[in-house]
PyMOL commands that place a pseudoatom at each C-alpha (Angstrom):
pseudoatom trace, name=CA, resn=UNK, resi=1, chain=A, elem=C, hetatm=0, pos=[92.389, 6.296, 141.503]
pseudoatom trace, name=CA, resn=UNK, resi=2, chain=A, elem=C, hetatm=0, pos=[90.073, 6.126, 138.450]
pseudoatom trace, name=CA, resn=UNK, resi=3, chain=A, elem=C, hetatm=0, pos=[91.100, 5.176, 134.921]
pseudoatom trace, name=CA, resn=UNK, resi=4, chain=A, elem=C, hetatm=0, pos=[90.095, 8.935, 133.841]
pseudoatom trace, name=CA, resn=UNK, resi=5, chain=A, elem=C, hetatm=0, pos=[92.303, 10.373, 136.566]
pseudoatom trace, name=CA, resn=UNK, resi=6, chain=A, elem=C, hetatm=0, pos=[95.174, 8.276, 135.688]
pseudoatom trace, name=CA, resn=UNK, resi=7, chain=A, elem=C, hetatm=0, pos=[94.830, 9.210, 131.919]
pseudoatom trace, name=CA, resn=UNK, resi=8, chain=A, elem=C, hetatm=0, pos=[94.778, 13.075, 132.939]
pseudoatom trace, name=CA, resn=UNK, resi=9, chain=A, elem=C, hetatm=0, pos=[97.786, 12.787, 135.200]
pseudoatom trace, name=CA, resn=UNK, resi=10, chain=A, elem=C, hetatm=0, pos=[99.719, 10.966, 132.614]
pseudoatom trace, name=CA, resn=UNK, resi=11, chain=A, elem=C, hetatm=0, pos=[101.375, 14.013, 131.065]
pseudoatom trace, name=CA, resn=UNK, resi=12, chain=A, elem=C, hetatm=0, pos=[102.574, 15.181, 134.386]
pseudoatom trace, name=CA, resn=UNK, resi=13, chain=A, elem=C, hetatm=0, pos=[103.751, 12.005, 135.517]
pseudoatom trace, name=CA, resn=UNK, resi=14, chain=A, elem=C, hetatm=0, pos=[105.466, 10.940, 132.336]
pseudoatom trace, name=CA, resn=UNK, resi=15, chain=A, elem=C, hetatm=0, pos=[108.582, 13.165, 132.931]
pseudoatom trace, name=CA, resn=UNK, resi=16, chain=A, elem=C, hetatm=0, pos=[108.997, 11.950, 136.499]
pseudoatom trace, name=CA, resn=UNK, resi=17, chain=A, elem=C, hetatm=0, pos=[108.799, 8.319, 135.335]
pseudoatom trace, name=CA, resn=UNK, resi=18, chain=A, elem=C, hetatm=0, pos=[111.380, 9.064, 132.590]
pseudoatom trace, name=CA, resn=UNK, resi=19, chain=A, elem=C, hetatm=0, pos=[113.531, 10.812, 134.979]
pseudoatom trace, name=CA, resn=UNK, resi=20, chain=A, elem=C, hetatm=0, pos=[113.399, 7.747, 137.704]
pseudoatom trace, name=CA, resn=UNK, resi=21, chain=A, elem=C, hetatm=0, pos=[114.031, 5.155, 134.924]
pseudoatom trace, name=CA, resn=UNK, resi=22, chain=A, elem=C, hetatm=0, pos=[117.818, 5.055, 135.176]
pseudoatom trace, name=CA, resn=UNK, resi=23, chain=A, elem=C, hetatm=0, pos=[117.761, 4.747, 138.913]
pseudoatom trace, name=CA, resn=UNK, resi=24, chain=A, elem=C, hetatm=0, pos=[115.120, 2.006, 138.864]
pseudoatom trace, name=CA, resn=UNK, resi=25, chain=A, elem=C, hetatm=0, pos=[116.939, 0.135, 136.211]
pseudoatom trace, name=CA, resn=UNK, resi=26, chain=A, elem=C, hetatm=0, pos=[120.132, 0.365, 137.960]
pseudoatom trace, name=CA, resn=UNK, resi=27, chain=A, elem=C, hetatm=0, pos=[118.581, -0.977, 141.119]
pseudoatom trace, name=CA, resn=UNK, resi=28, chain=A, elem=C, hetatm=0, pos=[117.039, -3.936, 139.216]
pseudoatom trace, name=CA, resn=UNK, resi=29, chain=A, elem=C, hetatm=0, pos=[120.435, -4.788, 137.570]
pseudoatom trace, name=CA, resn=UNK, resi=30, chain=A, elem=C, hetatm=0, pos=[122.276, -4.570, 141.008]
pseudoatom trace, name=CA, resn=UNK, resi=31, chain=A, elem=C, hetatm=0, pos=[119.545, -7.022, 142.475]
pseudoatom trace, name=CA, resn=UNK, resi=32, chain=A, elem=C, hetatm=0, pos=[119.884, -9.324, 139.526]
pseudoatom trace, name=CA, resn=UNK, resi=33, chain=A, elem=C, hetatm=0, pos=[123.690, -9.184, 139.759]
pseudoatom trace, name=CA, resn=UNK, resi=34, chain=A, elem=C, hetatm=0, pos=[123.527, -10.079, 143.506]
pseudoatom trace, name=CA, resn=UNK, resi=35, chain=A, elem=C, hetatm=0, pos=[121.161, -13.119, 142.641]
pseudoatom trace, name=CA, resn=UNK, resi=36, chain=A, elem=C, hetatm=0, pos=[123.489, -14.316, 140.159]
pseudoatom trace, name=CA, resn=UNK, resi=37, chain=A, elem=C, hetatm=0, pos=[126.510, -13.938, 142.460]
pseudoatom trace, name=CA, resn=UNK, resi=38, chain=A, elem=C, hetatm=0, pos=[124.527, -15.893, 145.252]
pseudoatom trace, name=CA, resn=UNK, resi=39, chain=A, elem=C, hetatm=0, pos=[123.964, -18.582, 142.821]
pseudoatom trace, name=CA, resn=UNK, resi=40, chain=A, elem=C, hetatm=0, pos=[127.414, -18.746, 141.479]
pseudoatom trace, name=CA, resn=UNK, resi=41, chain=A, elem=C, hetatm=0, pos=[128.801, -19.079, 144.993]
pseudoatom trace, name=CA, resn=UNK, resi=42, chain=A, elem=C, hetatm=0, pos=[126.510, -21.838, 145.770]
pseudoatom trace, name=CA, resn=UNK, resi=43, chain=A, elem=C, hetatm=0, pos=[127.574, -23.929, 142.891]
pseudoatom trace, name=CA, resn=UNK, resi=44, chain=A, elem=C, hetatm=0, pos=[131.250, -23.135, 143.828]
pseudoatom trace, name=CA, resn=UNK, resi=45, chain=A, elem=C, hetatm=0, pos=[130.713, -24.517, 147.127]
pseudoatom trace, name=CA, resn=UNK, resi=46, chain=A, elem=C, hetatm=0, pos=[129.035, -27.635, 145.985]
pseudoatom trace, name=CA, resn=UNK, resi=47, chain=A, elem=C, hetatm=0, pos=[131.704, -28.185, 143.512]
pseudoatom trace, name=CA, resn=UNK, resi=48, chain=A, elem=C, hetatm=0, pos=[134.287, -27.777, 146.287]
pseudoatom trace, name=CA, resn=UNK, resi=49, chain=A, elem=C, hetatm=0, pos=[132.359, -30.132, 148.433]
pseudoatom trace, name=CA, resn=UNK, resi=50, chain=A, elem=C, hetatm=0, pos=[132.230, -32.808, 145.781]
pseudoatom trace, name=CA, resn=UNK, resi=51, chain=A, elem=C, hetatm=0, pos=[135.813, -32.378, 144.977]
pseudoatom trace, name=CA, resn=UNK, resi=52, chain=A, elem=C, hetatm=0, pos=[136.878, -32.674, 148.621]
pseudoatom trace, name=CA, resn=UNK, resi=53, chain=A, elem=C, hetatm=0, pos=[134.434, -35.952, 148.928]
pseudoatom trace, name=CA, resn=UNK, resi=54, chain=A, elem=C, hetatm=0, pos=[136.293, -37.634, 146.034]
pseudoatom trace, name=CA, resn=UNK, resi=55, chain=A, elem=C, hetatm=0, pos=[139.781, -36.663, 147.098]
pseudoatom trace, name=CA, resn=UNK, resi=56, chain=A, elem=C, hetatm=0, pos=[139.046, -38.015, 150.648]
pseudoatom trace, name=CA, resn=UNK, resi=57, chain=A, elem=C, hetatm=0, pos=[137.608, -41.399, 148.927]
pseudoatom trace, name=CA, resn=UNK, resi=58, chain=A, elem=C, hetatm=0, pos=[140.628, -41.577, 146.921]
pseudoatom trace, name=CA, resn=UNK, resi=59, chain=A, elem=C, hetatm=0, pos=[143.042, -41.078, 149.765]
pseudoatom trace, name=CA, resn=UNK, resi=60, chain=A, elem=C, hetatm=0, pos=[140.768, -43.842, 151.942]
pseudoatom trace, name=CA, resn=UNK, resi=61, chain=A, elem=C, hetatm=0, pos=[141.045, -46.332, 148.911]
pseudoatom trace, name=CA, resn=UNK, resi=62, chain=A, elem=C, hetatm=0, pos=[144.747, -45.812, 148.327]
pseudoatom trace, name=CA, resn=UNK, resi=63, chain=A, elem=C, hetatm=0, pos=[145.493, -46.029, 152.056]
pseudoatom trace, name=CA, resn=UNK, resi=64, chain=A, elem=C, hetatm=0, pos=[143.372, -49.389, 152.301]
pseudoatom trace, name=CA, resn=UNK, resi=65, chain=A, elem=C, hetatm=0, pos=[144.976, -50.757, 149.323]
pseudoatom trace, name=CA, resn=UNK, resi=66, chain=A, elem=C, hetatm=0, pos=[148.500, -49.872, 150.773]
pseudoatom trace, name=CA, resn=UNK, resi=67, chain=A, elem=C, hetatm=0, pos=[147.671, -51.541, 153.878]
pseudoatom trace, name=CA, resn=UNK, resi=68, chain=A, elem=C, hetatm=0, pos=[146.796, -54.804, 152.207]
pseudoatom trace, name=CA, resn=UNK, resi=69, chain=A, elem=C, hetatm=0, pos=[143.259, -54.464, 153.637]
pseudoatom trace, name=CA, resn=UNK, resi=70, chain=A, elem=C, hetatm=0, pos=[140.223, -56.374, 152.517]
pseudoatom trace, name=CA, resn=UNK, resi=71, chain=A, elem=C, hetatm=0, pos=[137.964, -53.217, 152.091]
pseudoatom trace, name=CA, resn=UNK, resi=72, chain=A, elem=C, hetatm=0, pos=[136.475, -53.740, 148.839]
pseudoatom trace, name=CA, resn=UNK, resi=73, chain=A, elem=C, hetatm=0, pos=[136.815, -50.847, 146.354]
pseudoatom trace, name=CA, resn=UNK, resi=74, chain=A, elem=C, hetatm=0, pos=[133.717, -48.838, 145.622]
pseudoatom trace, name=CA, resn=UNK, resi=75, chain=A, elem=C, hetatm=0, pos=[131.389, -49.960, 142.695]
pseudoatom trace, name=CA, resn=UNK, resi=76, chain=A, elem=C, hetatm=0, pos=[131.886, -48.578, 139.432]
pseudoatom trace, name=CA, resn=UNK, resi=77, chain=A, elem=C, hetatm=0, pos=[128.992, -47.535, 137.203]
pseudoatom trace, name=CA, resn=UNK, resi=78, chain=A, elem=C, hetatm=0, pos=[129.049, -48.495, 133.587]
pseudoatom trace, name=CA, resn=UNK, resi=79, chain=A, elem=C, hetatm=0, pos=[127.229, -46.247, 131.189]
for i in range(1, 79): cmd.bond("trace and resi %d" % i, "trace and resi %d" % (i + 1))
show_as sticks, trace
zoom trace
């Protein structure tokens, strides 16, 4: 479509664009919300995995200490 043809069709296409705007805006907002929800779910899953890992480590360390085992404690990091 040439630039002149687009320019001439602008007055007829403008009402259609304005009429369709709320629908396209709603679709974009819904898509953005779905993307954000997916990112939040991934972060929550990662947080839960880390929490579970540390809980297992704490249980294993406590069990080893209670048993009088010679298993060394995990090293600590100093900032």
